[in-house]
Structures are given as structure tokens and as C-alpha cells.
PDB file of N, CA, C and O in Angstrom, chain B, residues numbered from 101:
ATOM      1  N   UNK B 101      21.800 -39.355  38.839  1.00  0.00           N
ATOM      2  CA  UNK B 101      21.897 -39.725  40.249  1.00  0.00           C
ATOM      3  C   UNK B 101      21.956 -41.245  40.369  1.00  0.00           C
ATOM      4  O   UNK B 101      21.275 -41.957  39.630  1.00  0.00           O
ATOM      5  N   UNK B 102      22.762 -41.735  41.288  1.00  0.00           N
ATOM      6  CA  UNK B 102      22.939 -43.167  41.505  1.00  0.00           C
ATOM      7  C   UNK B 102      21.657 -43.793  42.034  1.00  0.00           C
ATOM      8  O   UNK B 102      20.928 -43.174  42.809  1.00  0.00           O
ATOM      9  N   UNK B 103      21.389 -45.012  41.618  1.00  0.00           N
ATOM     10  CA  UNK B 103      20.220 -45.751  42.090  1.00  0.00           C
ATOM     11  C   UNK B 103      20.379 -46.067  43.577  1.00  0.00           C
ATOM     12  O   UNK B 103      21.437 -46.537  43.996  1.00  0.00           O
ATOM     13  N   UNK B 104      19.343 -45.815  44.377  1.00  0.00           N
ATOM     14  CA  UNK B 104      19.388 -46.108  45.810  1.00  0.00           C
ATOM     15  C   UNK B 104      19.210 -47.612  45.990  1.00  0.00           C
ATOM     16  O   UNK B 104      18.229 -48.176  45.507  1.00  0.00           O
ATOM     17  N   UNK B 105      20.148 -48.274  46.681  1.00  0.00           N
ATOM     18  CA  UNK B 105      20.016 -49.726  46.856  1.00  0.00           C
ATOM     19  C   UNK B 105      18.801 -50.055  47.715  1.00  0.00           C
ATOM     20  O   UNK B 105      18.669 -49.554  48.832  1.00  0.00           O
ATOM     21  N   UNK B 106      17.922 -50.893  47.194  1.00  0.00           N
ATOM     22  CA  UNK B 106      16.694 -51.265  47.914  1.00  0.00           C
ATOM     23  C   UNK B 106      17.014 -51.875  49.269  1.00  0.00           C
ATOM     24  O   UNK B 106      16.333 -51.600  50.257  1.00  0.00           O
ATOM     25  N   UNK B 107      18.044 -52.697  49.313  1.00  0.00           N
ATOM     26  CA  UNK B 107      18.438 -53.370  50.548  1.00  0.00           C
ATOM     27  C   UNK B 107      18.804 -52.355  51.632  1.00  0.00           C
ATOM     28  O   UNK B 107      18.461 -52.544  52.799  1.00  0.00           O
ATOM     29  N   UNK B 108      19.487 -51.296  51.258  1.00  0.00           N
ATOM     30  CA  UNK B 108      19.962 -50.327  52.232  1.00  0.00           C
ATOM     31  C   UNK B 108      18.888 -49.428  52.803  1.00  0.00           C
ATOM     32  O   UNK B 108      19.037 -48.909  53.910  1.00  0.00           O
ATOM     33  N   UNK B 109      17.810 -49.236  52.068  1.00  0.00           N
ATOM     34  CA  UNK B 109      16.789 -48.299  52.529  1.00  0.00           C
ATOM     35  C   UNK B 109      15.474 -48.972  52.900  1.00  0.00           C
ATOM     36  O   UNK B 109      14.455 -48.303  53.069  1.00  0.00           O
ATOM     37  N   UNK B 110      15.497 -50.293  53.026  1.00  0.00           N
ATOM     38  CA  UNK B 110      14.289 -51.014  53.433  1.00  0.00           C
ATOM     39  C   UNK B 110      13.818 -50.527  54.803  1.00  0.00           C
ATOM     40  O   UNK B 110      12.622 -50.339  55.024  1.00  0.00           O
ATOM     41  N   UNK B 111      14.757 -50.327  55.712  1.00  0.00           N
ATOM     42  CA  UNK B 111      14.429 -49.858  57.064  1.00  0.00           C
ATOM     43  C   UNK B 111      13.775 -48.481  57.013  1.00  0.00           C
ATOM     44  O   UNK B 111      12.760 -48.245  57.670  1.00  0.00           O
ATOM     45  N   UNK B 112      14.360 -47.575  56.231  1.00  0.00           N
ATOM     46  CA  UNK B 112      13.811 -46.221  56.113  1.00  0.00           C
ATOM     47  C   UNK B 112      12.414 -46.272  55.512  1.00  0.00           C
ATOM     48  O   UNK B 112      11.518 -45.557  55.960  1.00  0.00           O
ATOM     49  N   UNK B 113      12.222 -47.109  54.505  1.00  0.00           N
ATOM     50  CA  UNK B 113      10.910 -47.228  53.880  1.00  0.00           C
ATOM     51  C   UNK B 113       9.868 -47.743  54.867  1.00  0.00           C
ATOM     52  O   UNK B 113       8.727 -47.283  54.858  1.00  0.00           O
ATOM     53  N   UNK B 114      10.251 -48.692  55.715  1.00  0.00           N
ATOM     54  CA  UNK B 114       9.304 -49.210  56.709  1.00  0.00           C
ATOM     55  C   UNK B 114       8.951 -48.143  57.743  1.00  0.00           C
ATOM     56  O   UNK B 114       7.793 -48.027  58.146  1.00  0.00           O
ATOM     57  N   UNK B 115       9.943 -47.364  58.174  1.00  0.00           N
ATOM     58  CA  UNK B 115       9.666 -46.272  59.121  1.00  0.00           C
ATOM     59  C   UNK B 115       8.742 -45.244  58.482  1.00  0.00           C
ATOM     60  O   UNK B 115       7.817 -44.753  59.129  1.00  0.00           O
ATOM     61  N   UNK B 116       8.987 -44.915  57.216  1.00  0.00           N
ATOM     62  CA  UNK B 116       8.123 -43.971  56.508  1.00  0.00           C
ATOM     63  C   UNK B 116       6.684 -44.465  56.459  1.00  0.00           C
ATOM     64  O   UNK B 116       5.757 -43.668  56.604  1.00  0.00           O
ATOM     65  N   UNK B 117       6.481 -45.757  56.257  1.00  0.00           N
ATOM     66  CA  UNK B 117       5.129 -46.312  56.232  1.00  0.00           C
ATOM     67  C   UNK B 117       4.471 -46.193  57.600  1.00  0.00           C
ATOM     68  O   UNK B 117       3.295 -45.840  57.695  1.00  0.00           O
ATOM     69  N   UNK B 118       5.216 -46.482  58.653  1.00  0.00           N
ATOM     70  CA  UNK B 118       4.669 -46.386  60.011  1.00  0.00           C
ATOM     71  C   UNK B 118       4.262 -44.945  60.317  1.00  0.00           C
ATOM     72  O   UNK B 118       3.234 -44.705  60.951  1.00  0.00           O
ATOM     73  N   UNK B 119       5.078 -43.986  59.861  1.00  0.00           N
ATOM     74  CA  UNK B 119       4.836 -42.571  60.150  1.00  0.00           C
ATOM     75  C   UNK B 119       3.937 -41.901  59.111  1.00  0.00           C
ATOM     76  O   UNK B 119       3.683 -40.699  59.191  1.00  0.00           O
ATOM     77  N   UNK B 120       3.457 -42.673  58.140  1.00  0.00           N
ATOM     78  CA  UNK B 120       2.635 -42.127  57.055  1.00  0.00           C
ATOM     79  C   UNK B 120       3.337 -41.004  56.316  1.00  0.00           C
ATOM     80  O   UNK B 120       2.698 -40.031  55.918  1.00  0.00           O
ATOM     81  N   UNK B 121       4.639 -41.125  56.127  1.00  0.00           N
ATOM     82  CA  UNK B 121       5.409 -40.128  55.384  1.00  0.00           C
ATOM     83  C   UNK B 121       5.238 -40.392  53.896  1.00  0.00           C
ATOM     84  O   UNK B 121       5.526 -41.490  53.420  1.00  0.00           O
ATOM     85  N   UNK B 122       4.771 -39.390  53.161  1.00  0.00           N
ATOM     86  CA  UNK B 122       4.555 -39.555  51.724  1.00  0.00           C
ATOM     87  C   UNK B 122       5.628 -38.861  50.901  1.00  0.00           C
ATOM     88  O   UNK B 122       5.644 -38.984  49.676  1.00  0.00           O
ATOM     89  N   UNK B 123       6.531 -38.127  51.561  1.00  0.00           N
ATOM     90  CA  UNK B 123       7.595 -37.441  50.828  1.00  0.00           C
ATOM     91  C   UNK B 123       8.656 -38.452  50.409  1.00  0.00           C
ATOM     92  O   UNK B 123       9.055 -39.299  51.208  1.00  0.00           O
ATOM     93  N   UNK B 124       9.118 -38.369  49.158  1.00  0.00           N
ATOM     94  CA  UNK B 124      10.140 -39.321  48.716  1.00  0.00           C
ATOM     95  C   UNK B 124      11.481 -39.053  49.390  1.00  0.00           C
ATOM     96  O   UNK B 124      11.795 -37.915  49.740  1.00  0.00           O
ATOM     97  N   UNK B 125      12.256 -40.098  49.564  1.00  0.00           N
ATOM     98  CA  UNK B 125      13.585 -39.984  50.149  1.00  0.00           C
ATOM     99  C   UNK B 125      14.541 -39.488  49.076  1.00  0.00           C
ATOM    100  O   UNK B 125      14.583 -40.049  47.981  1.00  0.00           O
ATOM    101  N   UNK B 126      15.299 -38.458  49.369  1.00  0.00           N
ATOM    102  CA  UNK B 126      16.233 -37.878  48.418  1.00  0.00           C
ATOM    103  C   UNK B 126      17.655 -38.071  48.915  1.00  0.00           C
ATOM    104  O   UNK B 126      17.995 -37.671  50.029  1.00  0.00           O
ATOM    105  N   UNK B 127      18.473 -38.681  48.092  1.00  0.00           N
ATOM    106  CA  UNK B 127      19.878 -38.877  48.436  1.00  0.00           C
ATOM    107  C   UNK B 127      20.674 -37.811  47.688  1.00  0.00           C
ATOM    108  O   UNK B 127      20.796 -37.879  46.465  1.00  0.00           O
ATOM    109  N   UNK B 128      21.215 -36.827  48.407  1.00  0.00           N
ATOM    110  CA  UNK B 128      21.921 -35.721  47.772  1.00  0.00           C
ATOM    111  C   UNK B 128      23.309 -36.110  47.277  1.00  0.00           C
ATOM    112  O   UNK B 128      23.716 -35.715  46.184  1.00  0.00           O
ATOM    113  N   UNK B 129      24.023 -36.869  48.067  1.00  0.00           N
ATOM    114  CA  UNK B 129      25.391 -37.224  47.722  1.00  0.00           C
ATOM    115  C   UNK B 129      25.544 -38.742  47.786  1.00  0.00           C
ATOM    116  O   UNK B 129      25.878 -39.283  48.841  1.00  0.00           O
ATOM    117  N   UNK B 130      25.307 -39.427  46.684  1.00  0.00           N
ATOM    118  CA  UNK B 130      25.421 -40.886  46.720  1.00  0.00           C
ATOM    119  C   UNK B 130      26.854 -41.319  47.017  1.00  0.00           C
ATOM    120  O   UNK B 130      27.810 -40.775  46.465  1.00  0.00           O
ATOM    121  N   UNK B 131      26.981 -42.288  47.882  1.00  0.00           N
ATOM    122  CA  UNK B 131      28.290 -42.804  48.271  1.00  0.00           C
ATOM    123  C   UNK B 131      28.266 -44.317  48.191  1.00  0.00           C
ATOM    124  O   UNK B 131      27.255 -44.947  48.499  1.00  0.00           O
ATOM    125  N   UNK B 132      29.360 -44.887  47.785  1.00  0.00           N
ATOM    126  CA  UNK B 132      29.500 -46.334  47.836  1.00  0.00           C
ATOM    127  C   UNK B 132      29.918 -46.709  49.241  1.00  0.00           C
ATOM    128  O   UNK B 132      30.729 -46.022  49.862  1.00  0.00           O
ATOM    129  N   UNK B 133      29.366 -47.795  49.739  1.00  0.00           N
ATOM    130  CA  UNK B 133      29.728 -48.265  51.071  1.00  0.00           C
ATOM    131  C   UNK B 133      30.240 -49.692  50.973  1.00  0.00           C
ATOM    132  O   UNK B 133      29.953 -50.408  50.013  1.00  0.00           O
ATOM    133  N   UNK B 134      30.994 -50.086  51.971  1.00  0.00           N
ATOM    134  CA  UNK B 134      31.564 -51.425  52.018  1.00  0.00           C
ATOM    135  C   UNK B 134      30.766 -52.249  53.023  1.00  0.00           C
ATOM    136  O   UNK B 134      30.717 -51.909  54.205  1.00  0.00           O
ATOM    137  N   UNK B 135      30.144 -53.326  52.560  1.00  0.00           N
ATOM    138  CA  UNK B 135      29.335 -54.170  53.442  1.00  0.00           C
ATOM    139  C   UNK B 135      30.144 -54.857  54.532  1.00  0.00           C
ATOM    140  O   UNK B 135      29.563 -55.443  55.445  1.00  0.00           O
ATOM    141  N   UNK B 136      31.469 -54.799  54.458  1.00  0.00           N
ATOM    142  CA  UNK B 136      32.307 -55.396  55.505  1.00  0.00           C
ATOM    143  C   UNK B 136      32.303 -54.547  56.778  1.00  0.00           C
ATOM    144  O   UNK B 136      32.799 -54.994  57.813  1.00  0.00           O
ATOM    145  N   UNK B 137      31.762 -53.350  56.721  1.00  0.00           N
ATOM    146  CA  UNK B 137      31.749 -52.450  57.878  1.00  0.00           C
ATOM    147  C   UNK B 137      30.309 -52.160  58.257  1.00  0.00           C
ATOM    148  O   UNK B 137      29.602 -51.457  57.535  1.00  0.00           O
ATOM    149  N   UNK B 138      29.882 -52.688  59.364  1.00  0.00           N
ATOM    150  CA  UNK B 138      28.541 -52.426  59.843  1.00  0.00           C
ATOM    151  C   UNK B 138      27.497 -53.329  59.223  1.00  0.00           C
ATOM    152  O   UNK B 138      27.814 -54.256  58.478  1.00  0.00           O
ATOM    153  N   UNK B 139      26.232 -53.040  59.547  1.00  0.00           N
ATOM    154  CA  UNK B 139      25.105 -53.855  59.095  1.00  0.00           C
ATOM    155  C   UNK B 139      23.964 -52.943  58.679  1.00  0.00           C
ATOM    156  O   UNK B 139      23.831 -51.828  59.184  1.00  0.00           O
ATOM    157  N   UNK B 140      23.142 -53.423  57.757  1.00  0.00           N
ATOM    158  CA  UNK B 140      21.872 -52.767  57.501  1.00  0.00           C
ATOM    159  C   UNK B 140      21.000 -53.053  58.719  1.00  0.00           C
ATOM    160  O   UNK B 140      21.074 -54.150  59.272  1.00  0.00           O
ATOM    161  N   UNK B 141      20.168 -52.091  59.156  1.00  0.00           N
ATOM    162  CA  UNK B 141      19.432 -52.274  60.411  1.00  0.00           C
ATOM    163  C   UNK B 141      18.624 -53.569  60.503  1.00  0.00           C
ATOM    164  O   UNK B 141      18.608 -54.207  61.555  1.00  0.00           O
ATOM    165  N   UNK B 142      17.961 -53.962  59.429  1.00  0.00           N
ATOM    166  CA  UNK B 142      17.130 -55.161  59.497  1.00  0.00           C
ATOM    167  C   UNK B 142      17.926 -56.444  59.356  1.00  0.00           C
ATOM    168  O   UNK B 142      17.359 -57.530  59.478  1.00  0.00           O
ATOM    169  N   UNK B 143      19.221 -56.353  59.102  1.00  0.00           N
ATOM    170  CA  UNK B 143      20.069 -57.533  58.972  1.00  0.00           C
ATOM    171  C   UNK B 143      21.083 -57.658  60.105  1.00  0.00           C
ATOM    172  O   UNK B 143      21.906 -58.573  60.102  1.00  0.00           O
ATOM    173  N   UNK B 144      21.029 -56.744  61.074  1.00  0.00           N
ATOM    174  CA  UNK B 144      21.976 -56.763  62.187  1.00  0.00           C
ATOM    175  C   UNK B 144      21.719 -57.986  63.056  1.00  0.00           C
ATOM    176  O   UNK B 144      20.576 -58.223  63.447  1.00  0.00           O
ATOM    177  N   UNK B 145      22.748 -58.769  63.370  1.00  0.00           N
ATOM    178  CA  UNK B 145      22.553 -59.962  64.208  1.00  0.00           C
ATOM    179  C   UNK B 145      22.068 -59.594  65.613  1.00  0.00           C
ATOM    180  O   UNK B 145      22.410 -58.540  66.149  1.00  0.00           O
ATOM    181  N   UNK B 146      21.271 -60.478  66.187  1.00  0.00           N
ATOM    182  CA  UNK B 146      20.715 -60.252  67.515  1.00  0.00           C
ATOM    183  C   UNK B 146      21.800 -59.982  68.545  1.00  0.00           C
ATOM    184  O   UNK B 146      21.621 -59.126  69.411  1.00  0.00           O
ATOM    185  N   UNK B 147      22.916 -60.687  68.472  1.00  0.00           N
ATOM    186  CA  UNK B 147      23.980 -60.501  69.458  1.00  0.00           C
ATOM    187  C   UNK B 147      24.564 -59.091  69.406  1.00  0.00           C
ATOM    188  O   UNK B 147      25.022 -58.585  70.431  1.00  0.00           O
ATOM    189  N   UNK B 148      24.560 -58.447  68.245  1.00  0.00           N
ATOM    190  CA  UNK B 148      25.037 -57.065  68.160  1.00  0.00           C
ATOM    191  C   UNK B 148      24.088 -56.146  68.921  1.00  0.00           C
ATOM    192  O   UNK B 148      24.530 -55.225  69.607  1.00  0.00           O
ATOM    193  N   UNK B 149      22.778 -56.398  68.799  1.00  0.00           N
ATOM    194  CA  UNK B 149      21.817 -55.605  69.567  1.00  0.00           C
ATOM    195  C   UNK B 149      22.009 -55.826  71.066  1.00  0.00           C
ATOM    196  O   UNK B 149      21.954 -54.879  71.851  1.00  0.00           O
ATOM    197  N   UNK B 150      22.235 -57.075  71.458  1.00  0.00           N
ATOM    198  CA  UNK B 150      22.401 -57.373  72.883  1.00  0.00           C
ATOM    199  C   UNK B 150      23.689 -56.773  73.431  1.00  0.00           C
ATOM    200  O   UNK B 150      23.714 -56.294  74.564  1.00  0.00           O
ATOM    201  N   UNK B 151      24.758 -56.795  72.640  1.00  0.00           N
ATOM    202  CA  UNK B 151      26.038 -56.281  73.119  1.00  0.00           C
ATOM    203  C   UNK B 151      26.115 -54.762  73.095  1.00  0.00           C
ATOM    204  O   UNK B 151      26.799 -54.169  73.929  1.00  0.00           O
ATOM    205  N   UNK B 152      25.432 -54.125  72.162  1.00  0.00           N
ATOM    206  CA  UNK B 152      25.593 -52.683  71.981  1.00  0.00           C
ATOM    207  C   UNK B 152      24.275 -51.919  71.973  1.00  0.00           C
ATOM    208  O   UNK B 152      24.261 -50.725  71.674  1.00  0.00           O
ATOM    209  N   UNK B 153      23.189 -52.569  72.288  1.00  0.00           N
ATOM    210  CA  UNK B 153      21.887 -51.934  72.132  1.00  0.00           C
ATOM    211  C   UNK B 153      21.192 -51.609  73.433  1.00  0.00           C
ATOM    212  O   UNK B 153      21.732 -51.779  74.526  1.00  0.00           O
ATOM    213  N   UNK B 154      19.987 -51.141  73.272  1.00  0.00           N
ATOM    214  CA  UNK B 154      19.127 -50.759  74.392  1.00  0.00           C
ATOM    215  C   UNK B 154      17.818 -51.526  74.254  1.00  0.00           C
ATOM    216  O   UNK B 154      17.260 -51.627  73.162  1.00  0.00           O
ATOM    217  N   UNK B 155      17.337 -52.061  75.362  1.00  0.00           N
ATOM    218  CA  UNK B 155      16.033 -52.720  75.382  1.00  0.00           C
ATOM    219  C   UNK B 155      15.085 -51.806  76.144  1.00  0.00           C
ATOM    220  O   UNK B 155      15.329 -51.466  77.302  1.00  0.00           O
ATOM    221  N   UNK B 156      14.013 -51.416  75.489  1.00  0.00           N
ATOM    222  CA  UNK B 156      13.014 -50.583  76.151  1.00  0.00           C
ATOM    223  C   UNK B 156      11.997 -51.521  76.779  1.00  0.00           C
ATOM    224  O   UNK B 156      11.373 -52.333  76.097  1.00  0.00           O
ATOM    225  N   UNK B 157      11.842 -51.396  78.087  1.00  0.00           N
ATOM    226  CA  UNK B 157      11.013 -52.324  78.832  1.00  0.00           C
ATOM    227  C   UNK B 157      10.010 -51.551  79.671  1.00  0.00           C
ATOM    228  O   UNK B 157      10.379 -50.611  80.375  1.00  0.00           O
ATOM    229  N   UNK B 158       8.761 -51.937  79.600  1.00  0.00           N
ATOM    230  CA  UNK B 158       7.717 -51.337  80.434  1.00  0.00           C
ATOM    231  C   UNK B 158       7.611 -52.184  81.692  1.00  0.00           C
ATOM    232  O   UNK B 158       6.938 -53.214  81.703  1.00  0.00           O
ATOM    233  N   UNK B 159       8.289 -51.738  82.767  1.00  0.00           N
ATOM    234  CA  UNK B 159       8.332 -52.507  84.013  1.00  0.00           C
ATOM    235  C   UNK B 159       6.958 -52.531  84.678  1.00  0.00           C
ATOM    236  O   UNK B 159       6.351 -51.483  84.899  1.00  0.00           O
ATOM    237  N   UNK B 160       6.476 -53.718  84.992  1.00  0.00           N
ATOM    238  CA  UNK B 160       5.185 -53.792  85.672  1.00  0.00           C
ATOM    239  C   UNK B 160       5.308 -53.336  87.125  1.00  0.00           C
ATOM    240  O   UNK B 160       6.404 -53.356  87.686  1.00  0.00           O
ATOM    241  N   UNK B 161       4.201 -52.927  87.736  1.00  0.00           N
ATOM    242  CA  UNK B 161       4.257 -52.586  89.155  1.00  0.00           C
ATOM    243  C   UNK B 161       4.570 -53.826  89.989  1.00  0.00           C
ATOM    244  O   UNK B 161       4.166 -54.936  89.644  1.00  0.00           O
ATOM    245  N   UNK B 162       5.273 -53.629  91.057  1.00  0.00           N
ATOM    246  CA  UNK B 162       5.574 -54.748  91.952  1.00  0.00           C
ATOM    247  C   UNK B 162       7.057 -55.028  92.068  1.00  0.00           C
ATOM    248  O   UNK B 162       7.669 -54.684  93.079  1.00  0.00           O
ATOM    249  N   UNK B 163       7.659 -55.654  91.041  1.00  0.00           N
ATOM    250  CA  UNK B 163       9.078 -55.979  91.174  1.00  0.00           C
ATOM    251  C   UNK B 163       9.932 -54.719  91.153  1.00  0.00           C
ATOM    252  O   UNK B 163       9.584 -53.718  90.526  1.00  0.00           O
ATOM    253  N   UNK B 164      11.048 -54.793  91.847  1.00  0.00           N
ATOM    254  CA  UNK B 164      11.958 -53.646  91.846  1.00  0.00           C
ATOM    255  C   UNK B 164      12.727 -53.608  90.528  1.00  0.00           C
ATOM    256  O   UNK B 164      12.771 -54.593  89.791  1.00  0.00           O
ATOM    257  N   UNK B 165      13.328 -52.461  90.246  1.00  0.00           N
ATOM    258  CA  UNK B 165      14.142 -52.311  89.043  1.00  0.00           C
ATOM    259  C   UNK B 165      15.293 -53.312  89.057  1.00  0.00           C
ATOM    260  O   UNK B 165      15.654 -53.873  88.022  1.00  0.00           O
ATOM    261  N   UNK B 166      15.867 -53.529  90.243  1.00  0.00           N
ATOM    262  CA  UNK B 166      16.972 -54.475  90.381  1.00  0.00           C
ATOM    263  C   UNK B 166      16.526 -55.894  90.022  1.00  0.00           C
ATOM    264  O   UNK B 166      17.261 -56.633  89.368  1.00  0.00           O
ATOM    265  N   UNK B 167      15.323 -56.267  90.452  1.00  0.00           N
ATOM    266  CA  UNK B 167      14.796 -57.597  90.131  1.00  0.00           C
ATOM    267  C   UNK B 167      14.593 -57.761  88.619  1.00  0.00           C
ATOM    268  O   UNK B 167      14.925 -58.805  88.058  1.00  0.00           O
ATOM    269  N   UNK B 168      14.052 -56.738  87.970  1.00  0.00           N
ATOM    270  CA  UNK B 168      13.804 -56.805  86.533  1.00  0.00           C
ATOM    271  C   UNK B 168      15.120 -56.934  85.765  1.00  0.00           C
ATOM    272  O   UNK B 168      15.205 -57.700  84.805  1.00  0.00           O
ATOM    273  N   UNK B 169      16.141 -56.193  86.179  1.00  0.00           N
ATOM    274  CA  UNK B 169      17.461 -56.308  85.543  1.00  0.00           C
ATOM    275  C   UNK B 169      17.986 -57.734  85.702  1.00  0.00           C
ATOM    276  O   UNK B 169      18.540 -58.296  84.757  1.00  0.00           O
ATOM    277  N   UNK B 170      17.820 -58.319  86.874  1.00  0.00           N
ATOM    278  CA  UNK B 170      18.270 -59.697  87.105  1.00  0.00           C
ATOM    279  C   UNK B 170      17.522 -60.668  86.202  1.00  0.00           C
ATOM    280  O   UNK B 170      18.126 -61.600  85.671  1.00  0.00           O
ATOM    281  N   UNK B 171      16.226 -60.470  86.019  1.00  0.00           N
ATOM    282  CA  UNK B 171      15.440 -61.342  85.137  1.00  0.00           C
ATOM    283  C   UNK B 171      15.915 -61.226  83.691  1.00  0.00           C
ATOM    284  O   UNK B 171      16.049 -62.236  83.000  1.00  0.00           O
ATOM    285  N   UNK B 172      16.169 -60.002  83.231  1.00  0.00           N
ATOM    286  CA  UNK B 172      16.635 -59.781  81.860  1.00  0.00           C
ATOM    287  C   UNK B 172      17.976 -60.487  81.649  1.00  0.00           C
ATOM    288  O   UNK B 172      18.180 -61.155  80.636  1.00  0.00           O
ATOM    289  N   UNK B 173      18.881 -60.335  82.606  1.00  0.00           N
ATOM    290  CA  UNK B 173      20.188 -60.989  82.491  1.00  0.00           C
ATOM    291  C   UNK B 173      20.032 -62.508  82.404  1.00  0.00           C
ATOM    292  O   UNK B 173      20.709 -63.163  81.611  1.00  0.00           O
ATOM    293  N   UNK B 174      19.154 -63.053  83.209  1.00  0.00           N
ATOM    294  CA  UNK B 174      18.952 -64.505  83.211  1.00  0.00           C
ATOM    295  C   UNK B 174      18.273 -64.956  81.914  1.00  0.00           C
ATOM    296  O   UNK B 174      18.696 -65.946  81.316  1.00  0.00           O
ATOM    297  N   UNK B 175      17.232 -64.250  81.470  1.00  0.00           N
ATOM    298  CA  UNK B 175      16.509 -64.636  80.252  1.00  0.00           C
ATOM    299  C   UNK B 175      17.389 -64.582  79.011  1.00  0.00           C
ATOM    300  O   UNK B 175      17.292 -65.446  78.141  1.00  0.00           O
ATOM    301  N   UNK B 176      18.249 -63.564  78.927  1.00  0.00           N
ATOM    302  CA  UNK B 176      19.088 -63.385  77.746  1.00  0.00           C
ATOM    303  C   UNK B 176      20.461 -64.029  77.892  1.00  0.00           C
ATOM    304  O   UNK B 176      21.267 -64.007  76.962  1.00  0.00           O
ATOM    305  N   UNK B 177      20.721 -64.604  79.067  1.00  0.00           N
ATOM    306  CA  UNK B 177      22.000 -65.262  79.339  1.00  0.00           C
ATOM    307  C   UNK B 177      23.172 -64.307  79.072  1.00  0.00           C
ATOM    308  O   UNK B 177      24.103 -64.629  78.335  1.00  0.00           O
ATOM    309  N   UNK B 178      23.095 -63.126  79.692  1.00  0.00           N
ATOM    310  CA  UNK B 178      24.150 -62.120  79.542  1.00  0.00           C
ATOM    311  C   UNK B 178      24.697 -61.757  80.920  1.00  0.00           C
ATOM    312  O   UNK B 178      24.034 -61.952  81.939  1.00  0.00           O
ATOM    313  N   UNK B 179      25.912 -61.228  80.930  1.00  0.00           N
ATOM    314  CA  UNK B 179      26.569 -60.879  82.189  1.00  0.00           C
ATOM    315  C   UNK B 179      26.302 -59.452  82.634  1.00  0.00           C
ATOM    316  O   UNK B 179      26.278 -59.163  83.830  1.00  0.00           O
ATOM    317  N   UNK B 180      26.102 -58.555  81.668  1.00  0.00           N
ATOM    318  CA  UNK B 180      25.967 -57.141  82.008  1.00  0.00           C
ATOM    319  C   UNK B 180      24.629 -56.598  81.536  1.00  0.00           C
ATOM    320  O   UNK B 180      24.230 -56.806  80.390  1.00  0.00           O
ATOM    321  N   UNK B 181      23.945 -55.903  82.425  1.00  0.00           N
ATOM    322  CA  UNK B 181      22.707 -55.207  82.111  1.00  0.00           C
ATOM    323  C   UNK B 181      22.506 -54.164  83.197  1.00  0.00           C
ATOM    324  O   UNK B 181      23.012 -54.309  84.309  1.00  0.00           O
ATOM    325  N   UNK B 182      21.789 -53.148  82.881  1.00  0.00           N
ATOM    326  CA  UNK B 182      21.514 -52.104  83.857  1.00  0.00           C
ATOM    327  C   UNK B 182      20.257 -51.372  83.470  1.00  0.00           C
ATOM    328  O   UNK B 182      19.607 -51.711  82.481  1.00  0.00           O
ATOM    329  N   UNK B 183      19.913 -50.364  84.251  1.00  0.00           N
ATOM    330  CA  UNK B 183      18.734 -49.561  83.918  1.00  0.00           C
ATOM    331  C   UNK B 183      19.084 -48.094  84.085  1.00  0.00           C
ATOM    332  O   UNK B 183      20.033 -47.730  84.780  1.00  0.00           O
ATOM    333  N   UNK B 184      18.308 -47.284  83.441  1.00  0.00           N
ATOM    334  CA  UNK B 184      18.505 -45.840  83.542  1.00  0.00           C
ATOM    335  C   UNK B 184      17.173 -45.144  83.648  1.00  0.00           C
ATOM    336  O   UNK B 184      16.168 -45.627  83.127  1.00  0.00           O
ATOM    337  N   UNK B 185      17.162 -44.036  84.307  1.00  0.00           N
ATOM    338  CA  UNK B 185      15.936 -43.266  84.415  1.00  0.00           C
ATOM    339  C   UNK B 185      15.062 -43.770  85.545  1.00  0.00           C
ATOM    340  O   UNK B 185      15.430 -44.677  86.292  1.00  0.00           O
ATOM    341  N   UNK B 186      13.918 -43.167  85.648  1.00  0.00           N
ATOM    342  CA  UNK B 186      12.956 -43.532  86.680  1.00  0.00           C
ATOM    343  C   UNK B 186      12.069 -44.640  86.162  1.00  0.00           C
ATOM    344  O   UNK B 186      11.412 -44.488  85.132  1.00  0.00           O
ATOM    345  N   UNK B 187      12.047 -45.739  86.862  1.00  0.00           N
ATOM    346  CA  UNK B 187      11.259 -46.875  86.416  1.00  0.00           C
ATOM    347  C   UNK B 187       9.988 -47.056  87.232  1.00  0.00           C
ATOM    348  O   UNK B 187       9.192 -47.947  86.936  1.00  0.00           O
ATOM    349  N   UNK B 188       9.784 -46.245  88.235  1.00  0.00           N
ATOM    350  CA  UNK B 188       8.603 -46.356  89.069  1.00  0.00           C
ATOM    351  C   UNK B 188       7.567 -45.330  88.630  1.00  0.00           C
ATOM    352  O   UNK B 188       7.908 -44.187  88.329  1.00  0.00           O
ATOM    353  N   UNK B 189       6.310 -45.737  88.594  1.00  0.00           N
ATOM    354  CA  UNK B 189       5.218 -44.846  88.221  1.00  0.00           C
ATOM    355  C   UNK B 189       4.394 -44.556  89.465  1.00  0.00           C
ATOM    356  O   UNK B 189       3.881 -45.469  90.113  1.00  0.00           O
ATOM    357  N   UNK B 190       4.275 -43.296  89.784  1.00  0.00           N
ATOM    358  CA  UNK B 190       3.466 -42.895  90.934  1.00  0.00           C
ATOM    359  C   UNK B 190       2.296 -42.097  90.436  1.00  0.00           C
ATOM    360  O   UNK B 190       2.469 -41.187  89.625  1.00  0.00           O
ATOM    361  N   UNK B 191       1.103 -42.417  90.902  1.00  0.00           N
ATOM    362  CA  UNK B 191      -0.072 -41.640  90.492  1.00  0.00           C
ATOM    363  C   UNK B 191      -0.862 -41.172  91.677  1.00  0.00           C
ATOM    364  O   UNK B 191      -1.884 -40.504  91.514  1.00  0.00           O
TER     365      UNK B 191
END
């Protein structure tokens, strides 16, 4: 079996540690990949996350969802941002 590249599975190993997973990772069909396509998760540039990612935000009580979206856009200096789901907590 082909040696698993340490660089490629660093992210998986860190998740396993967080989840206390003790089962070893098994690669059934080893494949060669081209580093020119995509990124390893821990090496992905911040701008790729901003352009194609999701930010999970715990909105505090008080400001509206629209206000929080405006703050995020201003803080990150981006043109497009939005929200999804229910952001208000009622108890």
C-alpha cells in the first residue's frame, strides 16, 4: 500500500484528535494527486475561504441580522455577504 502523505492528512489527524478517534485511517485506493488543483485544508489561502466559504457567527442579541452582515462586509472589506437561517433567539 502507498504511503499516506503526512501533509495531506494533517487536517484529518487533527480532527481525529479533537473527536478522540483512535481508529487508524485506512486508504483503500491510493491515488496520486496534482497539487496544482485545489489546496490542503490547512494550507488554503484566507481569500479562498472568504470567496467560497461560510463564516459561522453567533449573533449577539440587539443588532439586526442586516446590521451584522454590514459589519462583516466592512470588517473583511468584501462586497458580498449574506445570512441564512434564523438568527434570532427567543426564549
